C-alpha positions in Angstrom: 2.7 -14.7 2.9 1.7 -18.3 3.3 -1.6 -17.8 1.5 0.3 -16.1 -1.4 2.9 -18.9 -1.5 0.2 -21.6 -1.5 -1.5 -19.9 -4.5 1.8 -19.4 -6.3 1.5 -15.6 -6.2 4.3 -13.1 -6.1 4.2 -9.6 -4.6 6.0 -6.3 -5.3 5.7 -3.2 -3.0 6.1 0.5 -3.7 6.3 2.6 -0.6 6.2 6.3 0.1 4.7 7.1 3.5 6.0 3.9 5.1 9.6 4.2 3.8 10.3 0.5 3.7 8.3 -0.6 6.8 6.0 -2.8 4.8 8.9 -4.6 3.1 10.5 -5.0 6.6 7.3 -6.5 8.0 7.0 -8.9 5.1 10.6 -10.0 5.2 10.2 -10.9 8.9 8.3 -14.0 7.7 10.6 -17.0 7.0 10.3 -18.0 3.3 9.3 -14.5 2.2 11.6 -14.8 -0.8 9.3 -17.3 -2.4 6.7 -14.5 -2.7 8.3 -11.1 -2.4 9.9 -9.8 -5.6 11.0 -6.4 -4.1 10.2 -2.8 -4.8 11.3 0.8 -4.3 10.8 3.4 -1.6 9.7 6.4 -3.6 9.6 9.0 -0.9 10.1 12.1 -3.0 7.3 13.0 -5.4 9.6 13.0 -8.5 10.8 9.5 -7.8 7.3 8.2 -8.3 7.8 9.2 -11.9 11.5 8.3 -12.3 11.4 4.9 -10.6 7.8 3.8 -11.3 6.7 5.8 -14.3 3.7 7.4 -12.5 2.4 10.1 -14.8 4.1 13.4 -13.9 1.0 15.4 -15.0 -1.1 13.3 -12.6 1.3 14.1 -9.8 1.4 17.8 -10.7 -2.4 18.0 -10.9 -3.3 15.9 -7.9 -0.2 15.7 -5.7 1.4 12.5 -4.3 -1.4 11.8 -1.7 -4.2 10.8 -4.0 -6.1 7.6 -4.9 -5.2 7.6 -8.6 -1.5 8.0 -7.6 -1.7 5.1 -5.2 -3.3 3.0 -7.9 -0.7 3.9 -10.5 2.1 3.1 -8.0 0.6 -0.4 -7.3 0.0 -1.1 -10.9 3.5 0.1 -12.0 5.4 -1.8 -9.3 3.4 -4.9 -10.2 4.4 -4.6 -13.9 8.0 -3.4 -13.4 8.9 -6.1 -10.8 6.9 -8.7 -12.8 4.7 -9.7 -9.8 1.2 -11.0 -9.6 0.2 -8.5 -7.0 1.4 -4.9 -6.5 0.9 -3.0 -3.3 1.5 0.7 -2.6 1.4 3.2 0.3 1.2 7.0 0.1 0.0 9.5 2.6 1.0 12.2 5.2 2.5 11.1 8.5 3.1 14.6 9.7 3.9 16.5 11.6 2.7 19.0 9.0 0.1 18.8 6.1 1.6 18.1 2.6 0.4 19.7 -0.6 -3.1 20.3 0.7 -3.5 16.9 2.3 -3.9 16.7 6.1 -1.8 14.7 8.5 -3.2 11.1 8.6 -4.6 11.0 5.1 -3.4 7.6 3.8 -4.0 5.6 0.6 -3.1 1.9 0.2 -3.6 0.3 -3.2 -3.5 -3.3 -4.3 -3.3 -4.2 -8.0 -3.8 -7.6 -9.5 -4.7 -9.1 -12.9 -8.4 -8.3 -12.2 -7.8 -4.6 -11.4 -7.0 -2.3 -8.6 -8.5 -1.4 -5.3 -7.5 1.7 -3.3 -8.3 2.1 0.4 -8.4 5.5 2.0 -8.2 6.0 5.7 -7.9 8.9 8.1 -5.2 8.0 10.6 -5.0 11.4 12.3 -6.7 9.8 15.4 -3.8 7.3 15.5 -1.6 10.0 16.9 2.0 10.8 16.1 4.0 10.2 13.0 5.3 6.8 14.1 1.8 5.6 14.9 0.4 6.7 11.6 3.2 4.9 9.7 2.8 1.7 11.8 -1.0 1.7 11.3 -0.4 2.2 7.5 1.7 -1.0 7.5 -1.2 -2.8 9.3 -3.6 -1.4 6.7 -1.4 -2.6 3.9 -1.2 -6.1 5.3 -5.0 -6.1 5.7 -5.4 -4.9 2.1 -3.4 -7.9 0.8 -5.6 -10.3 2.8 -8.7 -8.6 1.5 -7.4 -8.9 -2.1 -6.9 -12.6 -1.5 -10.4 -13.0 -0.1 -9.1 -13.6 3.5 -10.2 -10.4 5.2 -10.4 -10.8 8.9 -7.9 -13.7 9.1 -4.6 -13.6 10.9 -1.6 -11.9 9.2 2.0 -11.4 10.1 3.2 -7.9 10.5 5.5 -5.8 12.6 5.9 -6.8 16.2 3.3 -9.6 16.1 0.3 -8.0 14.3 -2.3 -10.8 14.0 -5.5 -9.0 13.2 -7.0 -8.9 9.8 -8.2 -5.3 10.2 -6.2 -2.5 11.6 -7.6 -0.8 14.7 -7.8 2.8 13.6 -11.5 3.5 13.7 -12.0 3.9 10.0 -13.5 1.7 7.3 -10.6 -0.3 5.8 -12.7 -1.7 3.0 -13.5 1.7 1.5 -12.4 1.3 -2.1 -12.3 4.8 -3.4 -11.9 3.8 -7.1 -14.9 1.4 -7.1 -15.0 -2.4 -7.3 -12.9 -4.2 -9.8 -11.3 -1.0 -11.1 -9.3 -1.9 -14.1 -5.6 -1.0 -14.2 -4.4 1.8 -16.4 -1.7 0.7 -18.8 
């Protein structure tokens, strides 16, 4: 949050899988209101369309756990909440697969003026539902740092997270849409 505040940047967050945990982690930081604009929890698939304007045809064709959906969520929350950076989380925490996506499949997207990046990770090895959700929060915080060019530096997160990269055994920097992906408008 300090790095964003120093750069005069604002952040909006759209959460599905994490159900508000990212916002809770960010608001633990004193002075978060200088950076954090807000954002919705869009847990049900249809709310991704009604609250964020994610294309209903995209959701019908690909399902809610998809890199294009994650990118659309981040881009939309950025625009709707008039923020410099948009962040989104979507995935399957379990205990059962969802719409063809296995437990632990997670996407975190970051959208800025220069485009979007989507990170895919398999968190099934992380364990149970709570562990998957906590690791997704850590991944989201690391994705913000990466977007700011600060990957590997300390961050603030739930219960004292201080690492720049989550410990889940997967490649955090895998951008499934390609570098400098332009936002869809």
